[in-house]
ROMAR-779053 format. One record per residue: residue number from 1; residue in three letters; chain; x negated, y negated, z negated of N, C-alpha, C in turn. Coordinates in Angstrom, 3 decimals, padded with zeros to 6 digits. Atoms other than C-alpha are relative to their C-alpha. Layout:
<sites>
   seq   type   mol        n_u        n_v        n_w       ca_u       ca_v       ca_w        c_u        c_v        c_w
   NUM    ala     A          X          Y          Z          X          Y          Z          X          Y          Z
...
</sites>
This chain:
<sites>
   seq   type   mol        n_u        n_v        n_w       ca_u       ca_v       ca_w        c_u        c_v        c_w
     1    met     A   -001.327    000.604   -000.103    009.851   -144.121    119.390    001.065    001.068   -000.096
     2    asn     A   -000.990   -001.085    000.030    011.635   -140.771    119.812    000.204    000.488   -001.420
     3    asn     A   -000.135   -000.427    001.383    010.907   -139.828    116.189    000.856   -000.977   -000.811
     4    ile     A   -000.803    001.015    000.719    012.405   -143.077    114.903    001.477    000.151    000.348
     5    lys     A   -001.366   -000.196   -000.432    015.539   -142.461    116.942    000.629    001.231   -000.664
     6    thr     A   -000.508   -001.218    000.641    015.897   -138.944    115.514    000.231   -000.230   -001.490
     7    ile     A   -000.173    000.279    001.427    015.402   -140.151    111.951    001.215   -000.885   -000.234
     8    cys     A   -001.176    000.867    000.129    017.969   -142.915    112.407    001.285    000.758    000.214
     9    thr     A   -001.185   -000.811   -000.251    020.463   -140.431    113.842    000.317    000.873   -001.206
    10    ile     A   -000.219   -000.842    001.182    019.982   -138.137    110.860    000.555   -000.844   -001.148
    11    tyr     A   -000.489    000.889    001.060    020.477   -141.041    108.426    001.456   -000.408    000.244
    12    val     A   -001.379    000.387   -000.306    023.666   -142.123    110.207    000.952    001.163   -000.261
    13    ile     A   -000.876   -001.168    000.221    025.089   -138.576    110.112    000.141    000.232   -001.502
    14    leu     A   -000.094   -000.171    001.462    024.247   -138.258    106.391    000.853   -001.067   -000.642
    15    ala     A   -000.823    001.076    000.541    025.791   -141.640    105.669    001.465    000.243    000.273
    16    leu     A   -001.399   -000.276   -000.337    028.987   -140.681    107.469    000.549    001.148   -000.841
    17    leu     A   -000.454   -001.120    000.855    029.163   -137.406    105.534    000.221   -000.461   -001.428
    18    leu     A   -000.150    000.488    001.351    028.643   -139.201    102.235    001.231   -000.917   -000.146
    19    ile     A   -001.168    000.892    000.050    031.272   -141.790    103.068    001.291    000.796    000.076
    20    ser     A   -001.235   -000.755   -000.201    033.797   -139.147    104.116    000.225    001.066   -001.091
    21    ala     A   -000.146   -001.039    001.028    033.195   -136.789    101.142    001.182   -000.264   -000.945
    22    pro     A   -001.162    000.228    000.849    035.734   -138.522    098.862    001.329    000.228    000.699
    23    val     A   -001.226   -000.234   -000.766    038.334   -138.345    101.624    000.298    001.480    000.077
    24    phe     A   -000.193   -001.446   -000.029    037.810   -134.605    101.980    000.428    000.544   -001.365
    25    ala     A   -000.338   -000.460    001.344    037.963   -134.123    098.222    001.434   -000.373   -000.356
    26    gln     A   -001.339    000.457    000.293    041.192   -136.108    097.975    001.030    000.781    000.798
    27    ser     A   -000.962   -000.653   -000.861    042.854   -134.239    100.833    000.238    001.462   -000.376
    28    gly     A   -000.210   -001.374    000.438    042.470   -130.830    099.148   -000.675    001.028    000.878
    29    val     A    000.726   -000.942   -000.847    040.090   -129.277    101.651   -000.761    000.994   -000.852
    30    phe     A    000.824   -000.841    000.872    038.022   -127.880    098.805    000.846    000.837   -000.976
    31    ser     A   -000.822   -000.733    000.975    041.001   -126.433    096.888   -000.058    001.501    000.246
    32    asp     A    000.139   -001.431   -000.271    040.640   -123.069    098.654   -001.259    000.562   -000.655
    33    ile     A    001.234   -000.450    000.610    037.078   -122.837    097.381    000.176    000.137   -001.517
    34    thr     A   -000.170   -000.078    001.445    038.041   -123.642    093.791    000.997    001.075   -000.380
    35    asp     A   -000.915   -001.079    000.300    040.969   -121.235    093.931   -000.714    001.355    000.080
    36    gly     A    000.780   -001.224   -000.123    038.612   -118.502    095.107   -000.928    000.213   -001.168
    37    leu     A    000.864   -000.109    001.170    036.203   -119.285    092.293    000.769    000.359   -001.259
    38    asp     A   -000.850   -000.337    001.141    039.015   -119.168    089.737    000.400    001.481    000.023
    39    thr     A   -000.344   -001.380   -000.154    040.104   -115.808    091.069   -001.209    000.903   -000.347
    40    phe     A    001.205   -000.761    000.310    036.536   -114.508    090.901   -000.282    000.022   -001.496
    41    asn     A    000.234    000.076    001.452    036.149   -115.730    087.300    000.972    000.892   -000.764
    42    asn     A   -000.982   -000.822    000.710    039.379   -114.018    086.270   -000.299    001.491    000.191
    43    glu     A    000.275   -001.410   -000.268    038.436   -110.718    087.946   -001.276    000.450   -000.722
    44    ala     A    001.264   -000.372    000.626    034.892   -110.761    086.503    000.068   -000.102   -001.503
    45    gly     A   -000.112    000.162    001.445    036.132   -111.626    083.020   -000.877   -001.077   -000.571
    46    leu     A    000.847    001.091    000.467    034.051   -114.765    082.820    000.837   -001.010   -000.762
    47    pro     A   -000.756    001.013    000.752    035.029   -117.536    080.424    000.484   -001.116    000.895
    48    lys     A   -000.596    001.070   -000.817    037.137   -120.398    081.713   -000.683   -001.344   -000.232
    49    thr     A    000.721    001.255    000.212    034.679   -123.038    080.490   -000.886   -000.300    001.190
    50    gly     A    000.837    000.421   -001.111    032.592   -125.000    082.907   -001.470    000.299   -000.249
    51    leu     A    001.436   -000.239    000.086    028.897   -124.740    083.561   -000.639   -000.877   -001.082
    52    asn     A    000.583    000.894    001.000    028.148   -127.753    081.341    000.238    000.532   -001.408
    53    asn     A   -000.235   -000.578    001.314    029.785   -126.027    078.351   -000.888    001.207   -000.252
    54    leu     A    000.857   -001.172    000.132    027.827   -122.837    078.992   -001.441   -000.418   -000.259
    55    val     A    001.365    000.469    000.187    024.502   -124.673    079.292   -000.137   -000.664   -001.364
    56    gly     A    000.041    000.654    001.326    025.308   -126.770    076.203   -000.020    001.017   -001.111
    57    thr     A   -000.031   -001.043    001.022    026.110   -123.652    074.201   -001.344    000.715   -000.078
    58    ile     A    001.303   -000.678    000.005    022.857   -121.950    075.264   -001.062   -000.884   -000.653
    59    ile     A    001.006    000.898    000.575    020.778   -125.027    074.377    000.229   -000.137   -001.503
    60    lys     A   -000.276    000.140    001.433    022.524   -125.445    071.012   -000.391    001.244   -000.767
    61    gln     A    000.400   -001.255    000.686    021.985   -121.777    070.130   -001.517    000.098   -000.064
    62    ala     A    001.474   -000.051    000.023    018.295   -121.989    071.093   -000.560   -000.964   -001.058
    63    leu     A    000.456    000.957    001.007    017.858   -125.107    068.953    000.349    000.478   -001.408
    64    ser     A   -000.341   -000.561    001.308    019.655   -123.370    066.067   -001.036    001.047   -000.421
    65    leu     A    001.049   -001.007    000.320    017.167   -120.468    066.263   -001.307   -000.693   -000.345
    66    leu     A    001.230    000.735    000.304    014.273   -122.922    066.349    000.091   -000.652   -001.384
    67    gly     A   -000.189    000.592    001.333    015.737   -124.658    063.278   -000.196    001.024   -001.090
    68    ile     A    000.185   -001.064    000.999    015.868   -121.345    061.406   -001.505    000.314   -000.134
    69    phe     A    001.431   -000.273    000.064    012.227   -120.612    062.319   -000.762   -001.133   -000.720
    70    thr     A    000.665    001.136    000.640    011.211   -124.108    061.205    000.265    000.006   -001.496
    71    leu     A   -000.265   -000.112    001.431    012.959   -123.652    057.865   -000.866    001.097   -000.632
    72    ile     A    000.870   -001.057    000.518    011.018   -120.418    057.400   -001.423   -000.529   -000.150
    73    ile     A    001.319    000.573    000.098    007.790   -122.334    058.089   -000.099   -000.947   -001.182
    74    val     A   -000.007    000.904    001.153    008.760   -124.986    055.524   -000.029    000.817   -001.290
    75    met     A    000.001   -000.835    001.185    009.501   -122.260    052.974   -001.378    000.662   -000.206
    76    tyr     A    001.337   -000.562    000.064    006.142   -120.628    053.796   -000.986   -001.012   -000.560
    77    gly     A    000.872    001.048    000.537    004.377   -123.935    053.159    000.204   -000.234   -001.474
    78    gly     A   -000.287    000.134    001.438    006.150   -124.268    049.810   -000.538    001.183   -000.768
    79    phe     A    000.531   -001.212    000.644    005.183   -120.691    048.956   -001.504   -000.104   -000.153
    80    leu     A    001.452    000.156    000.090    001.528   -121.389    049.788   -000.382   -001.026   -001.067
    81    trp     A    000.296    001.028    000.995    001.647   -124.468    047.600    000.197    000.566   -001.394
    82    met     A   -000.228   -000.585    001.315    003.098   -122.500    044.704   -001.095    000.960   -000.428
    83    ile     A    001.007   -000.966    000.371    000.453   -119.801    044.845   -001.423   -000.529    000.160
    84    ser     A    001.342    000.555   -000.185   -002.447   -122.176    045.405   -000.795    000.050   -001.306
    85    gly     A    000.703   -000.132    001.278   -003.290   -121.992    041.702   -000.922   -001.156   -000.316
    86    gly     A    000.816    001.182    000.297   -004.749   -125.476    041.557   -001.187   -000.145    000.940
    87    asn     A    001.102    000.117   -000.960   -007.239   -124.843    044.377    000.350   -001.093    001.008
    88    glu     A   -000.305    001.155   -000.847   -007.425   -128.135    046.236   -000.006    000.320    001.490
    89    glu     A    000.044   -000.390   -001.415   -008.360   -126.538    049.565    001.287    000.690    000.433
    90    arg     A   -001.230   -000.712   -000.318   -005.360   -124.226    049.476    001.213   -000.887   -000.092
    91    lys     A   -001.101    000.970    000.110   -003.062   -127.045    048.347    000.059   -000.897    001.227
    92    lys     A    000.074    000.833   -001.183   -004.251   -129.157    051.241    000.525    000.759    001.232
    93    gln     A   -000.510   -000.800   -001.111   -003.579   -126.316    053.707    001.513    000.190   -000.111
    94    ala     A   -001.424   -000.191    000.201   -000.139   -125.694    052.174    000.751   -001.304    000.316
    95    arg     A   -000.650    001.279   -000.284    000.697   -129.403    052.353    000.076   -000.247    001.516
    96    gly     A   -000.012    000.156   -001.463   -000.270   -129.433    056.053    001.075    000.853    000.645
    97    val     A   -001.051   -000.869   -000.541    001.990   -126.443    056.817    001.375   -000.568   -000.333
    98    phe     A   -001.303    000.517    000.441    004.822   -127.996    054.809    000.379   -001.274    000.771
    99    val     A   -000.267    001.249   -000.726    004.543   -131.430    056.433    000.284    000.240    001.472
   100    asn     A   -000.240   -000.329   -001.402    004.298   -129.972    059.925    001.363    000.667    000.169
   101    gly     A   -001.322   -000.599   -000.071    007.379   -127.868    059.221    001.108   -001.004   -000.106
   102    ile     A   -000.993    001.058    000.161    009.325   -130.908    058.058    000.093   -000.858    001.261
   103    ile     A   -000.004    000.778   -001.245    008.270   -132.886    061.136    000.710    000.780    001.128
   104    gly     A   -000.664   -000.828   -001.006    009.315   -129.992    063.365    001.494    000.088   -000.221
   105    leu     A   -001.420   -000.064    000.323    012.655   -129.742    061.570    000.704   -001.300    000.402
   106    ile     A   -000.581    001.307   -000.377    013.303   -133.461    062.095    000.118   -000.098    001.511
   107    ile     A   -000.041    000.041   -001.461    012.434   -133.160    065.807    001.114    000.895    000.520
   108    ile     A   -001.046   -000.931   -000.455    014.751   -130.152    066.237    001.388   -000.553   -000.314
   109    leu     A   -001.297    000.584    000.313    017.617   -131.895    064.434    000.342   -001.173    000.910
   110    leu     A   -000.240    001.111   -000.951    017.188   -134.974    066.619    000.332    000.566    001.385
   111    ala     A   -000.293   -000.600   -001.308    017.094   -132.808    069.764    001.406    000.596    000.015
   112    tyr     A   -001.332   -000.584    000.091    020.225   -130.957    068.611    001.079   -001.084    000.077
   113    ser     A   -001.004    001.056   -000.020    022.095   -134.188    067.975    000.067   -000.704    001.358
   114    ile     A    000.000    000.627   -001.351    021.038   -135.683    071.340    000.709    000.894    000.987
   115    val     A   -000.661   -000.917   -000.926    022.109   -132.548    073.227    001.479    000.045   -000.268
   116    ser     A   -001.422   -000.014    000.336    025.409   -132.461    071.350    000.700   -001.269    000.504
   117    tyr     A   -000.580    001.275   -000.425    026.052   -136.143    072.081    000.138   -000.064    001.524
   118    val     A   -000.024    000.053   -001.446    025.164   -135.861    075.780    001.085    000.922    000.560
   119    phe     A   -000.995   -000.916   -000.513    027.330   -132.786    076.324    001.413   -000.391   -000.390
   120    asn     A   -001.328    000.511    000.330    030.235   -134.372    074.482    000.401   -001.114    000.967
   121    ile     A   -000.259    001.037   -000.995    029.955   -137.313    076.874    000.420    000.645    001.337
   122    phe     A   -000.331   -000.686   -001.238    029.950   -134.954    079.880    001.355    000.702   -000.096
   123    glu     A   -001.285   -000.702    000.167    032.881   -132.992    078.469    001.143   -001.007    000.065
   124    gly     A   -001.048    001.036   -000.057    034.893   -136.188    077.995    000.162   -000.564    001.391
   125    ala     A   -000.073    000.562   -001.353    034.068   -137.345    081.522    000.658    000.971    000.957
   126    thr     A   -000.536   -000.969   -000.923    035.219   -134.085    083.135    001.338    000.538   -000.416
   127    met     A   -001.261   -000.532    000.498    038.431   -133.553    081.177    001.206   -000.657    000.634
   128    glu     A   -001.143    000.673   -000.639    040.634   -135.531    083.569    000.833    000.943    000.806
</sites>
């Protein structure tokens, strides 16, 4: 019975904190924290973009590098196909490399477009 009472008390305290969080945010209690963070960013020479922009940029750059590597794989598959010399076994291997490269390129392009779309939504939501 004592454990149930403790758990209920913790839930009530958490609920009160969650209910009062918008009131604290509206009253400007957290403005000192954000001012301190802005000062730190200026002194450290960090960019003024938010964390979501930084993470989005890192993900987009990583996907761009993967796209370049995938294009190299597709070119390698085409090269193998060209030098196969009519050998059916080598043509089959080249076709497999080429098709896998194209599938990888499609997956990377879809991932890039999804990441771009999601981060554009987040950027639009936080620009108020």
